[in-house]
C-alpha positions as CSV (number, residue, x, y, z in Angstrom):
1,M,-0.1,0.0,-0.1
2,L,1.0,3.6,-0.5
3,A,0.0,4.7,3.1
4,K,0.6,2.8,6.4
5,R,-2.9,1.9,7.4
6,S,-4.5,0.2,10.4
7,S,-8.3,-0.1,11.2
8,L,-9.1,0.2,7.4
9,G,-11.9,-1.2,5.4
10,V,-11.2,-3.5,2.5
11,A,-13.4,-4.7,-0.3
12,V,-13.1,-6.3,-3.7
13,L,-14.6,-4.6,-6.8
14,N,-14.1,-5.2,-10.5
15,G,-11.2,-7.8,-9.6
16,C,-9.4,-5.1,-7.6
17,I,-8.7,-4.6,-3.8
18,Y,-9.8,-1.4,-2.2
19,A,-8.1,-0.2,1.1
20,V,-10.4,2.5,2.6
21,G,-9.8,4.9,5.3
22,G,-8.1,3.7,8.6
23,S,-5.4,5.4,10.7
24,E,-1.8,6.2,10.4
25,G,-0.5,6.4,13.8
26,A,-2.7,8.9,15.7
27,T,-4.2,10.3,12.5
28,D,-7.3,9.0,11.0
29,L,-7.5,9.0,7.1
30,N,-10.0,10.0,4.5
31,S,-7.7,8.5,1.7
32,A,-8.3,5.3,-0.1
33,E,-6.3,3.2,-2.6
34,I,-6.7,0.4,-5.0
35,F,-4.6,-2.7,-5.7
36,D,-4.8,-4.0,-9.4
37,P,-3.5,-7.6,-9.4
38,R,-3.0,-7.4,-13.2
39,N,-0.1,-5.0,-12.8
40,G,0.8,-5.5,-9.2
41,H,0.6,-1.8,-8.5
42,W,-1.3,0.2,-5.8
43,R,-2.7,3.7,-6.7
44,Q,-4.4,6.4,-4.9
45,I,-8.0,7.2,-5.7
46,A,-10.1,10.2,-4.7
47,P,-10.3,10.9,-1.1
48,M,-13.5,10.7,1.0
49,S,-15.1,13.8,2.5
50,T,-14.7,12.4,6.1
51,R,-11.8,10.7,7.9
52,R,-12.8,7.2,8.8
53,S,-11.2,4.7,11.0
54,A,-12.7,1.3,11.8
55,V,-14.9,1.9,8.7
56,G,-17.0,-0.9,7.3
57,V,-16.9,-1.4,3.6
58,G,-19.2,-3.1,1.1
59,V,-19.9,-3.3,-2.6
60,V,-23.4,-2.9,-4.1
61,N,-24.3,-2.7,-7.9
62,G,-20.7,-1.7,-8.8
63,S,-20.2,0.9,-6.2
64,L,-18.2,0.9,-3.0
65,Y,-19.6,2.1,0.3
66,A,-17.8,3.4,3.2
67,V,-20.1,2.9,6.2
68,G,-19.7,4.6,9.6
69,G,-16.5,4.5,11.5
70,V,-14.9,7.0,13.8
71,D,-12.9,10.3,13.2
72,R,-10.7,10.3,16.4
73,N,-9.4,13.6,15.3
74,T,-12.8,15.3,16.1
75,C,-13.8,12.4,18.5
76,E,-16.9,11.8,16.3
77,Y,-18.5,8.4,16.0
78,L,-20.2,8.3,12.4
79,S,-23.5,7.3,11.1
80,S,-22.6,8.9,7.7
81,V,-22.0,6.8,4.5
82,E,-20.2,7.5,1.4
83,R,-20.5,5.8,-2.1
84,Y,-17.5,5.7,-4.4
85,N,-18.1,5.5,-8.2
86,P,-15.0,3.8,-9.9
87,G,-16.1,5.1,-13.2
88,T,-15.8,8.8,-12.1
89,D,-13.4,8.4,-9.2
90,R,-15.7,10.3,-7.0
91,W,-17.3,9.8,-3.5
92,S,-20.7,11.1,-2.8
93,A,-22.8,11.1,0.5
94,V,-25.8,8.8,0.7
95,A,-28.4,8.5,3.4
96,D,-27.0,8.3,7.0
97,M,-27.7,5.1,9.1
98,S,-30.0,5.5,12.0
99,A,-27.1,4.8,14.5
100,R,-23.5,5.7,14.7
101,R,-21.3,2.5,14.2
102,C,-17.6,2.2,14.6
103,G,-16.3,-1.1,13.2
104,A,-19.7,-2.4,12.2
105,G,-19.9,-5.8,10.4
106,I,-20.9,-5.3,6.8
107,G,-22.4,-7.8,4.5
108,V,-24.3,-7.8,1.2
109,L,-27.1,-10.0,0.2
110,H,-29.3,-9.6,-2.9
111,N,-28.0,-6.0,-3.4
112,I,-28.9,-5.0,0.1
113,L,-26.0,-3.8,2.3
114,Y,-26.3,-4.8,6.0
115,A,-24.6,-3.0,9.0
116,V,-24.5,-5.0,12.1
117,G,-23.5,-4.3,15.7
118,D,-20.4,-2.7,17.2
119,Y,-19.8,0.6,19.1
120,D,-21.7,3.9,18.8
121,G,-19.4,5.9,21.0
122,E,-21.3,5.2,24.2
123,M,-22.3,1.5,24.1
124,V,-21.8,-1.8,22.2
125,C,-24.7,-2.4,19.9
126,K,-26.8,-5.4,19.0
127,S,-28.9,-3.5,16.4
128,A,-28.6,-3.9,12.7
129,E,-30.0,-2.2,9.6
130,A,-30.1,-2.6,5.9
131,Y,-29.5,-0.1,3.1
132,N,-31.4,-0.2,-0.1
133,A,-29.3,1.7,-2.8
134,E,-32.2,2.0,-5.2
135,S,-34.3,4.0,-2.7
136,N,-31.3,5.4,-0.7
137,E,-32.9,4.3,2.6
138,W,-31.9,2.5,5.7
139,H,-34.3,0.2,7.5
140,P,-34.0,-1.5,10.8
141,V,-33.8,-5.4,10.7
142,A,-34.0,-7.9,13.6
143,D,-31.5,-7.3,16.5
144,M,-28.7,-9.8,17.1
145,S,-29.2,-11.9,20.2
146,L,-26.0,-10.4,21.9
147,C,-24.1,-7.1,21.6
148,R,-21.0,-7.4,19.2
149,K,-17.8,-5.4,19.4
150,K,-14.4,-5.9,17.8
151,R,-13.7,-6.0,14.0
152,W,-13.3,-9.7,13.7
153,H,-15.8,-10.2,11.0
154,G,-15.9,-10.0,7.2
155,S,-17.8,-11.1,4.1
156,S,-17.0,-12.0,0.5
């Protein structure tokens, strides 16, 4: 990678690996980069509007979504979401989640993006919600049976 990153979000889109946000030491990042295995190189893509560490990342309909996270520089836990269009190399804001989620588990099923659990800045969450990209709306889904924290989850 071009930047040192911890607590980043990672996803695969169009056969490339995207590394999104995270932190470099004590500084949270709004930058993102892409690894193309065809040429073996990393390159920078457009930055997000918000610094996001412990960001969740998912892919829906050919777009990359950066979901929640935390900006420790401002001590803000995030409910905001940004969508990346690889064709235009631009990020744009989409509907916010109903809850702030730092380190949420992200999964996609039938073109619906799910954000589950983690930390909202005050407590560990067991709630979950689903994002429909066509309507640009989040809807609550059934809570998990237990509160979940830590970023030891993933999807493919």
